[in-house]
C-alpha positions in Angstrom: -231.2 23.2 101.4 -228.7 20.5 100.7 -227.8 19.0 104.2 -225.6 16.2 105.2 -225.8 13.6 108.2 -221.9 13.9 108.8 -221.5 15.7 112.1 -218.5 18.1 112.4 -217.2 20.7 115.2 -216.3 24.0 113.4 -212.9 23.8 115.2 -212.2 20.7 113.4 -213.8 21.2 109.9 -211.7 21.8 107.1 -213.1 24.5 104.6 -212.8 24.5 100.8 -213.6 27.6 98.8 -214.1 26.9 95.2 -214.7 29.5 92.3 -215.2 29.0 88.5 -213.4 30.1 85.4 -210.6 32.6 85.6 -211.4 33.6 82.1 -208.9 36.4 81.0 -210.1 38.2 77.8 -208.2 40.8 76.5 -209.8 43.7 78.5 -208.9 42.1 81.6 -205.4 41.5 80.7 -205.2 45.1 79.6 -206.3 46.1 83.0 -203.8 44.0 84.8 -201.0 45.6 82.7 -202.0 49.1 83.8 -202.7 48.6 87.7 -200.0 48.3 90.2 -201.7 45.5 91.8 -201.9 43.5 88.4 -204.3 40.7 88.1 -205.1 41.1 91.8 -207.4 44.0 90.8 -209.8 41.5 89.4 -210.6 39.7 92.6 -209.5 42.3 95.4 -213.0 42.9 97.0 -213.3 39.2 97.6 -209.6 38.4 98.5 -210.8 38.0 102.2 -213.0 35.3 101.4 -210.7 33.4 99.3 -207.9 33.6 101.9 -210.3 32.6 104.7 -210.8 29.0 103.4 -208.5 26.4 104.6 -207.8 25.5 100.8 -208.9 27.4 97.7 -209.6 26.2 94.3 -210.1 27.7 90.8 -210.4 26.6 87.1 -207.5 28.4 85.3 -209.1 28.5 81.9 -206.2 28.8 79.3 -202.5 29.0 79.5 -199.9 31.4 81.2 -196.7 30.3 79.3 -194.0 32.9 79.2 -193.2 34.2 75.7 -195.1 31.5 73.7 -197.0 32.8 70.6 -200.2 31.9 69.0 -198.0 29.7 66.8 -196.3 28.0 69.6 -193.1 29.6 69.0 -191.1 31.6 71.9 -189.9 35.2 71.9 -187.7 36.8 74.5 -187.4 40.4 75.8 -191.2 41.3 76.0 -191.3 43.9 78.7 -195.3 44.1 79.0 -197.7 41.7 80.5 -200.1 42.5 77.5 -199.3 42.8 73.8 -202.5 41.2 72.2 -200.0 38.6 70.4 -198.0 36.5 72.9 -200.2 37.5 75.9 -203.9 37.9 74.5 -207.6 36.5 75.1 -210.2 34.9 73.1 -210.0 33.0 71.1 -206.6 31.3 72.1 -205.9 32.6 75.8 -202.1 33.2 77.3 -201.8 35.2 80.0 -198.6 36.7 81.6 -197.2 34.1 84.1 -197.7 36.9 86.7 -201.3 35.9 87.2 -200.3 32.7 88.9 -198.3 34.5 91.4 -201.4 36.8 91.9 -203.7 34.0 92.5 -201.2 32.3 94.8 -201.0 35.7 96.8 -204.8 35.9 97.2 -205.0 32.5 98.7 -205.6 30.0 96.0 -203.9 26.8 96.4 -204.6 24.5 93.6 -205.9 25.1 90.0 -207.8 23.0 87.3 -205.7 23.3 84.1 -207.4 20.7 82.2 -210.3 22.6 80.0 -211.0 23.3 76.4 -208.3 26.2 76.4 -205.5 24.0 77.9 -204.0 23.7 74.3 -204.2 27.3 73.3 -200.6 27.7 72.8 -200.2 23.9 71.9 -197.6 21.9 73.8 -195.2 24.6 74.6 -198.0 26.4 76.0 -199.0 23.4 78.5 -195.3 23.1 79.3 -194.8 26.8 79.8 -197.9 27.0 82.3 -196.6 24.0 84.1 -193.3 25.8 84.6 -195.0 28.9 85.8 -197.2 26.9 88.2 -194.0 25.5 89.7 -192.5 29.1 90.3 -195.7 30.1 91.8 -195.7 27.3 94.0 -199.2 26.3 92.8 -200.7 22.9 92.8 -202.5 21.9 89.7 -204.5 18.8 88.1 -205.2 17.7 84.8 -202.2 18.3 82.6 -198.5 17.1 82.1 -195.3 18.4 80.9 -193.7 16.9 78.3 -190.8 16.8 80.5 -192.5 14.8 83.1 -194.9 12.6 81.5 -195.1 9.9 84.2 -196.3 12.5 86.6 -199.7 11.6 88.4 -202.7 13.8 87.2 -203.8 14.5 90.6 -202.5 17.1 92.8 -202.7 16.8 96.7 -203.3 19.6 99.4 -201.8 18.7 102.9 -204.2 20.4 105.6 -203.4 20.8 109.3 -206.6 21.2 111.1 -208.0 20.5 114.7 -204.7 18.8 115.7 -204.7 16.4 112.7 -203.2 16.1 109.4 -205.2 15.6 106.0 -204.1 14.9 102.6 -206.8 16.0 99.9 -206.4 14.9 96.4 -207.6 16.8 93.4 -208.4 15.2 90.0 -209.4 17.4 86.9 -210.3 16.4 83.4 -212.1 18.0 80.5 -214.4 16.9 77.9 -212.1 18.3 75.1 -209.5 20.7 73.9 -211.5 22.8 71.3 -210.5 20.2 68.5 -206.8 21.1 68.8 -204.9 17.9 68.6 -203.3 16.6 72.0 -200.4 15.1 70.2 -198.5 13.9 73.4 -201.6 13.4 75.7 -200.7 16.1 77.8 -204.6 16.5 79.0 -206.7 14.1 80.9 -210.0 13.9 79.2 -213.2 13.1 81.1 -214.8 10.9 78.5 -211.9 9.8 76.3 -210.1 8.8 79.3 -213.0 7.9 81.3 -211.8 4.5 82.4 -208.7 5.9 83.8 -210.2 8.7 85.6 -212.6 6.4 87.4 -209.6 4.2 88.2 -207.6 6.8 89.6 -210.5 8.0 91.8 -211.0 4.4 93.0 -207.3 4.3 93.7 -206.9 7.5 95.6 -210.0 6.7 97.6 -208.6 3.7 98.6 -205.4 4.8 99.9 -205.1 5.2 103.9 -202.7 8.2 103.3 -205.8 10.2 101.0 -208.4 11.7 103.3 -210.8 13.2 100.5 -210.9 13.1 96.7 -212.2 16.3 95.2 -212.9 15.7 91.5 -213.1 18.7 89.2 -214.6 18.1 85.7 -214.7 20.6 83.0 -217.7 19.4 81.3 -221.2 20.5 80.2 -222.9 22.9 77.4 -222.1 26.3 77.3 -224.6 28.7 78.8 -227.0 25.9 79.6 -228.4 25.9 83.3 -229.0 22.2 83.5 -226.3 19.3 83.2 -226.6 17.0 80.3 -226.8 13.2 80.4 -223.3 12.5 80.1 -222.7 14.9 83.0 -224.9 13.3 85.4 -224.0 9.5 84.5 -220.4 10.2 84.9 -221.2 12.1 88.2 -222.8 9.1 89.6 -219.8 6.9 88.4 -217.3 9.3 90.1 -219.3 9.3 93.3 -219.5 5.3 93.3 -215.6 5.3 92.6 -215.2 7.2 95.7 -215.2 10.9 95.1 -215.7 12.9 98.2 -217.4 16.0 96.2 -217.5 17.0 92.5 -217.1 20.6 91.4 -217.8 21.4 87.8 -217.0 24.1 85.3 -217.2 24.9 81.5 -220.6 26.3 80.9 -219.9 29.8 82.2 -223.3 30.0 83.9 -224.7 28.2 87.3 -225.9 24.7 87.0 -227.7 23.1 90.3 -226.1 21.6 93.2 -227.4 18.0 94.2 -226.4 15.3 96.6 -225.7 12.0 95.5 -226.0 9.0 98.2 -224.2 5.9 97.2 -224.8 2.4 97.9 -222.5 2.6 101.0 -224.2 5.7 102.5 -221.5 8.2 101.3 -223.2 11.6 100.7 -221.4 13.4 97.7 -222.3 16.9 96.6 -222.2 17.7 92.9 -221.9 21.2 91.7 -222.4 20.8 88.0 -221.3 24.5 87.2 -220.4 27.2 89.3 -219.7 29.8 86.5 -217.1 32.5 85.8 -215.3 33.8 88.6 -213.7 36.5 86.4 -214.3 37.2 82.7 -215.5 39.8 80.1 -218.6 37.8 79.2 -221.6 40.1 79.1 -225.0 38.5 80.0 -226.3 38.5 83.4 -226.1 34.9 83.9 -222.2 34.9 82.8 -221.6 37.6 85.0 -223.4 35.9 88.2 -221.5 33.3 90.1 -220.5 32.0 93.4 -217.8 31.1 95.9 -218.7 27.8 96.9 -218.0 26.4 100.3 -217.6 22.8 101.4 -216.9 21.9 105.1 -215.1 18.7 105.6 -215.2 16.7 108.8 -213.5 13.4 109.8 -215.5 10.4 110.0 -215.5 8.5 113.2 -215.4 5.2 111.8 -212.3 5.7 109.1 -210.9 9.1 109.8 -211.6 10.2 106.2 -213.2 13.4 105.3 -216.7 13.7 104.6 -218.8 16.8 103.6 -220.6 18.1 106.8 -221.6 21.5 105.4 -222.1 23.3 102.2 -222.6 27.0 101.5 -222.5 29.6 98.6 -221.5 33.4 98.6 -223.2 35.0 95.6 -220.8 37.3 93.6 -220.8 39.0 90.3 -218.6 40.6 88.0 -218.7 44.5 88.1 -217.9 46.2 84.8 -217.0 50.0 84.7 -214.8 51.8 82.1 -211.4 50.5 82.5 -211.9 48.6 85.9 -213.7 45.0 86.3 -213.7 43.3 89.5 -215.5 40.3 91.1 -217.6 41.5 94.1 -219.7 40.0 96.7 -223.1 40.8 96.2 -224.4 41.1 99.6 -221.7 43.5 100.6 -223.3 46.2 97.8 -226.4 48.0 97.6 -227.1 46.6 93.9 -226.8 43.4 92.0 -230.4 42.2 93.2 -230.9 41.0 89.5 -227.8 38.8 89.9 -228.7 37.6 93.4 -232.2 36.6 92.2 -230.6 34.9 89.2 -228.5 32.8 91.1 -231.4 31.9 93.5 -233.3 30.4 90.7 -230.5 27.7 90.3 -229.2 27.2 93.6 -230.7 26.0 97.1 -231.6 29.2 99.2 -231.2 27.6 102.3 -227.3 26.9 101.7 -226.9 31.0 101.1 -224.0 32.2 103.0 -223.2 35.6 104.1 -219.9 37.2 102.8 -218.5 37.1 106.3 -215.6 34.9 108.1 -215.1 32.7 109.6 -217.4 30.6 107.5 -218.0 27.9 110.2 -216.3 29.5 113.2 -213.0 27.9 114.0 -209.4 28.4 113.3 -208.0 28.6 109.7 -205.6 25.7 108.9 -202.0 25.7 107.8 -201.8 24.4 104.2 -198.9 22.8 102.0 -199.6 21.8 98.3 -197.8 19.3 96.3 -197.5 19.7 92.5 -196.2 16.1 92.1 -199.4 14.5 93.3 -197.4 11.9 95.4 
């Protein structure tokens, strides 16, 4: 079991829920186009768990740019949310922008947009996705529009909890963009821009108005259940720089959770990969994932937030003809193989039931800032 020395009263704790990759293959987009609840059909069975957290995060793997083709040109008048060309899946993803509204509707507050599929529709795709994020009132981190290249890479979620106000900063980066040239440097890279990433974390953690810094790197080897050396070294550097927690994505499967302890005594959890949230990938490992829960409590000495609790709710992607969705395994009578697989890689003592409240206490009110200021 991963435990923390930071005390926290349930009513004062800020709960963060994080899920992995929103990986919208063609079959999932086709499903959304046919159902009245659109993309929401993919996560409806776990909607209450996402909404119950004070702030929720996901990695949005790809693009959601209105009318942008695979060649980066624009078309108008398209009346469907899936056509296999403008809106399509692998290898170059572009989902209809309505997916962002559906993510917002279920309770997501901030998305990672820096990942290896960020440039799947080139610069117009990045710009269009950011336009759609703004329209959906979702915060994002890791990409910039060409219209606003001075925008900070980070986002901020503002939380009211236990009679206090907190600003949580989110910083995301990616290992690469599938060898698609980032002509305008619109995507923050974890390794190419390593010095900048660490400098941003140091700056954010030192600001008196920032109470926690959550770093969300898109890193690691696909289908590998262990982090590589570059990840573990960067994780330690991010912790030393001031990260409150590190939540990774990219491998599409689970990797371990560990606790790093810095020289000044801070306890920093690292979830190296939390797998896929929704996808059409087929293996047991790719269809087994978690909702990661972090409980943050204010430190008595600084008022900053520190991790006091960690939990994980096992979920899996259920595939039936014409209908796929993410479900909480412990709410169903099957999925034992998925659950057993997750227990091979995660601390059993942190297993959390699919029920709310997570640690009893009132849910906070949340405001998001796409500007990062």
